[in-house]
C-alpha positions in Angstrom: 0.0 0.0 0.0 1.6 3.3 -1.1 0.7 6.5 0.7 -0.5 9.4 -1.5 1.4 12.7 -1.1 0.5 16.2 -2.1 2.9 18.8 -3.5 2.4 20.8 -0.3 3.3 18.0 2.0 6.4 17.1 0.0 7.9 20.6 0.0 6.9 21.5 3.6 8.6 18.3 4.9 11.9 19.4 3.3 12.4 21.8 6.2 12.8 19.0 8.8 16.0 19.3 10.9 19.0 17.3 9.6 19.4 15.6 13.0 15.9 14.2 13.0 16.4 12.2 9.8 17.4 8.6 10.5 20.7 7.6 8.9 21.8 11.2 8.4 25.6 11.5 9.0 25.9 7.7 9.0 27.4 5.2 6.5 25.2 2.5 4.9 27.4 -0.6 4.9 25.0 -3.5 5.7 21.5 -4.0 7.1 23.2 -5.3 10.3 24.8 -1.8 10.6 21.5 0.0 10.8 18.6 0.0 13.3 15.0 -1.1 12.8 14.0 2.6 13.0 16.5 3.5 10.3 15.3 0.6 8.2 11.7 1.7 8.6 12.5 5.2 7.6 14.3 4.1 4.4 11.4 1.9 3.3 8.9 4.8 4.0 11.1 7.3 2.2 11.4 5.0 -0.8 7.6 4.6 -1.0 7.2 8.3 -0.6 9.6 9.1 -3.4 8.0 6.5 -5.7 4.5 8.1 -5.2 6.0 11.5 -5.7 7.5 10.7 -9.1 4.7 8.3 -10.3 2.1 11.0 -9.5 4.2 13.6 -11.4 4.5 15.7 -8.3 8.3 16.0 -8.5 8.4 19.0 -10.9 11.3 21.2 -9.8 12.0 18.9 -6.9 15.8 18.7 -6.7 16.6 18.1 -3.0 20.2 16.9 -3.9 20.9 19.7 -6.4 24.6 20.6 -6.3 25.5 17.2 -4.7 27.9 14.8 -6.4 28.4 11.0 -5.9 31.4 9.0 -6.9 30.4 5.5 -8.0 33.3 3.0 -7.7 32.7 -0.2 -9.6 35.1 -3.1 -9.4 32.4 -5.4 -10.6 30.2 -5.0 -13.7 26.5 -4.2 -13.1 23.2 -3.6 -14.8 20.6 -2.8 -12.1 23.0 -1.2 -9.6 24.6 1.2 -12.0 21.4 2.2 -13.9 19.2 2.5 -10.9 21.8 4.6 -9.0 22.7 7.0 -11.9 19.1 7.5 -12.8 17.8 7.9 -9.3 20.6 10.3 -8.2 20.0 12.4 -11.3 16.2 12.5 -10.6 17.1 14.0 -7.2 19.1 16.7 -8.9 22.5 15.3 -8.1 25.5 14.5 -10.3 26.6 10.8 -10.3 30.1 10.0 -11.5 30.8 6.5 -12.7 34.3 5.2 -12.0 35.2 1.7 -13.1 38.4 0.0 -12.1 39.8 0.9 -15.5 39.1 4.6 -14.9 40.9 5.3 -11.6 44.1 4.3 -9.9 42.4 2.3 -7.1 44.9 -0.2 -5.7 47.0 0.0 -9.0 49.2 3.1 -8.8 47.5 4.5 -5.8 46.5 3.1 -2.4 42.9 2.8 -1.4 43.7 5.2 1.5 44.9 7.9 -0.9 42.0 7.4 -3.3 39.5 7.7 -0.4 41.0 11.0 0.8 40.9 12.5 -2.7 37.4 11.4 -3.5 36.0 12.9 -0.3 37.4 16.3 -1.4 35.3 16.2 -4.5 32.2 14.2 -3.6 29.4 14.3 -1.0 28.7 10.5 -1.3 30.8 7.5 -2.4 29.0 4.4 -3.6 31.1 1.3 -4.0 30.4 -2.0 -5.7 33.6 -4.0 -4.9 35.1 -7.4 -4.5 35.9 -7.4 -0.8 34.1 -6.2 2.3 37.6 -5.0 3.6 37.5 -2.4 0.8 34.1 -1.1 2.1 35.5 -1.0 5.6 38.5 0.9 4.6 36.5 3.4 2.6 34.2 3.9 5.6 37.1 4.4 7.9 39.0 6.9 5.7 36.0 8.8 4.2 34.2 9.3 7.5 30.5 8.9 8.5 27.7 9.9 6.2 29.7 9.3 3.0 29.9 5.6 2.0 27.2 3.4 0.5 27.9 -0.3 0.0 26.5 -1.2 -3.4 27.7 -4.8 -3.0 30.7 -6.7 -1.7 31.4 -10.4 -1.1 29.7 -10.2 2.3 26.8 -7.9 2.0 24.3 -6.4 -0.5 22.1 -4.0 1.6 20.6 -2.1 -1.4 19.1 -5.3 -2.7 17.5 -6.0 0.6 15.8 -2.6 0.7 14.4 -3.2 -2.8 13.2 -6.7 -1.7 11.5 -5.5 1.4 9.9 -2.5 -0.4 8.5 -4.9 -3.0 7.0 -7.2 -0.3 5.4 -4.2 1.5 3.8 -3.2 -1.8 2.2 -6.6 -1.8 1.4 -7.0 1.9 1.1 -3.4 3.1 3.3 -1.3 5.4 4.5 -3.5 8.2 3.1 -6.5 6.3 6.2 -8.7 6.7 5.3 -9.2 10.4 4.4 -12.8 11.0 5.1 -13.8 7.4 7.7 -16.4 6.4 10.5 -15.9 3.9 12.2 -19.0 2.4 15.7 -18.7 0.9 16.8 -21.5 -1.4 20.4 -21.5 -2.7 23.8 -20.2 -1.7 24.4 -18.6 1.7 25.8 -15.5 0.0 25.8 -11.7 0.4 22.2 -11.3 -0.7 20.7 -13.5 2.0 23.1 -12.1 4.6 21.4 -8.8 4.5 17.9 -10.0 3.6 17.6 -12.3 6.6 18.6 -9.6 8.9 16.1 -7.1 7.3 13.2 -9.5 7.3 13.8 -10.4 10.9 14.0 -6.7 11.9 10.5 -6.3 10.3 9.3 -9.2 12.6 9.1 -11.8 9.9 10.4 -15.4 10.1 13.1 -16.8 7.9 13.9 -20.3 6.6 17.2 -20.7 4.9 18.0 -23.8 2.8 21.6 -24.2 1.6 23.7 -27.2 0.5 26.2 -28.4 3.0 29.3 -26.3 2.8 27.4 -23.2 1.5 25.9 -22.0 4.8 25.6 -18.4 5.8 28.4 -16.6 7.5 28.6 -17.2 11.4 28.8 -13.4 12.0 25.4 -12.9 10.2 23.8 -15.9 11.9 24.9 -14.4 15.3 23.3 -11.1 14.5 20.1 -12.9 13.5 20.1 -14.8 16.7 20.2 -11.5 18.6 17.2 -10.2 16.7 15.2 -13.4 17.2 15.9 -13.1 21.0 14.8 -9.5 21.0 11.5 -9.8 19.0 10.5 -13.4 19.2 10.8 -14.2 15.5 12.2 -17.4 14.1 15.2 -18.4 12.0 15.5 -21.9 10.7 18.4 -23.3 8.7 18.3 -26.6 6.8 19.8 -28.4 3.7 16.3 -29.4 2.6 14.8 -26.9 0.1 11.2 -28.3 0.4 11.4 -28.2 4.2 12.4 -24.5 4.0 9.6 -23.7 1.6 6.8 -25.4 3.4 4.4 -22.8 4.6 6.4 -19.9 3.2 4.8 -16.7 2.0 7.7 -15.8 -0.4 10.5 -17.8 -1.9 13.7 -16.1 -2.8 16.8 -17.3 -4.6 19.9 -15.9 -6.4 22.6 -17.0 -8.8 24.5 -20.0 -7.6 27.7 -18.9 -9.3 28.7 -15.4 -8.4 31.0 -13.1 -10.4 34.5 -14.4 -10.1 33.4 -18.0 -9.6 32.9 -18.9 -13.2 35.4 -21.6 -13.0 33.3 -23.3 -10.4 30.1 -23.4 -12.6 30.0 -27.2 -13.2 30.9 -28.0 -9.6 28.3 -25.7 -8.1 25.5 -26.7 -10.4 26.0 -30.3 -9.5 26.1 -29.5 -5.7 23.0 -27.4 -6.0 20.9 -30.1 -7.7 17.5 -30.1 -6.1 17.5 -26.4 -5.3 15.8 -25.2 -8.4 12.6 -23.2 -7.6 9.9 -24.7 -9.7 6.2 -25.5 -9.4 6.8 -28.6 -7.3 8.7 -26.5 -4.7 6.2 -23.7 -4.8 3.4 -26.2 -4.2 4.3 -26.5 -0.5 4.2 -22.8 0.1 1.2 -20.8 1.4 -1.6 -19.8 -1.0 -0.8 -16.6 -2.9 2.9 -17.0 -2.1 5.4 -15.0 -4.2 8.8 -15.5 -5.8 11.7 -13.1 -6.0 15.2 -13.1 -7.6 17.6 -10.2 -7.6 18.8 -11.0 -11.2 20.4 -11.9 -13.4 18.9 -15.4 -13.3 19.7 -18.7 -14.9 17.2 -21.5 -15.6 18.9 -24.0 -13.3 18.0 -21.6 -10.4 14.4 -21.1 -11.2 12.1 -22.6 -13.8 10.4 -20.4 -16.4 7.0 -21.6 -15.1 7.7 -19.7 -11.9 9.9 -16.9 -13.1 7.5 -15.7 -15.7 4.3 -16.3 -13.8 2.9 -12.8 -13.3 0.7 -14.0 -10.4 3.7 -15.3 -8.5 6.9 -13.6 -9.7 7.8 -10.1 -8.4 11.1 -9.8 -10.2 10.4 -6.8 -12.3 8.9 -4.8 -9.4 11.9 -5.8 -7.4 14.3 -4.6 -10.1 12.5 -1.2 -10.4 12.5 -0.7 -6.6 16.3 -0.7 -6.7 16.0 2.8 -7.9 13.6 4.1 -5.3 15.4 2.6 -2.4 18.9 3.8 -3.4 17.3 7.3 -3.8 16.0 6.9 -0.2 19.4 6.1 1.1 21.0 9.1 -0.6 18.3 11.4 0.7 18.7 10.1 4.3 22.4 10.3 4.3 22.2 13.9 3.1 19.7 14.7 5.8 16.8 15.1 3.4 13.3 13.7 3.3 10.2 13.9 1.0 7.9 12.9 3.8 
């Protein structure tokens, strides 16, 4: 359910104090690094922005005019790059794409030096990189309120925001509470943030991964803390059908991440039985949904599920990457459309 906004409410709200905006003057590194209040604000902000632009109420609305954002990409991307460049431009800002071939990062210049230089030119630094250690270094050297993790080997928080926004569009604001999310596949960066986010919204999570591909202990420990605090449930198993039984949404991702191409045959063999198909969806709750962050391969999800418009939310999920990254940029710059 998306709240309708008027032009008056949008422009009056821009006068809110910087200090009252959740996530202002704070880096966005993972879902584990933010509070439930900050998560709630980001989802509400994303919904507000989507209504604002869809209802054509954003004429002359440029809250980030004069702001610039450096986009460091060590890994190729479709959705992350396009959603971020488009979204930041909509807000009046100037995004600057920097691939590993464009700058001296860790080639002729240290990450420390690059960080110091970029902060002199840019208000925000978004980084899609190979290692979480790179994100941590950027955050340390650039200071708070500057760095957005657009993906690393450990976390993918922007994807989680889009996923949760998409589910709330189906179930209503706060609608994840009491619902069950089933993850089927690799215990990777996507589920690391998604499980934390869904638990923070008081939903339950079932995770099915092959033996040897379980989620990272650090993330499981954080999830255990949330479960203890709010009484939700986290279940881990190697049985895909067990995880999907009674689920309200089934989520998967690629089995072979970028940089693992030489492991393709090995992983496809080890993930046999983890394809999301009609048989697996048959044990879920009525009206259950399917999500995939893309790009997808048929061994991960059968066409009969992926292209079923009554079940699959993948295109809404992809679009919402833009609204949610816009919300993050707004919050970190102390702005809101609400």
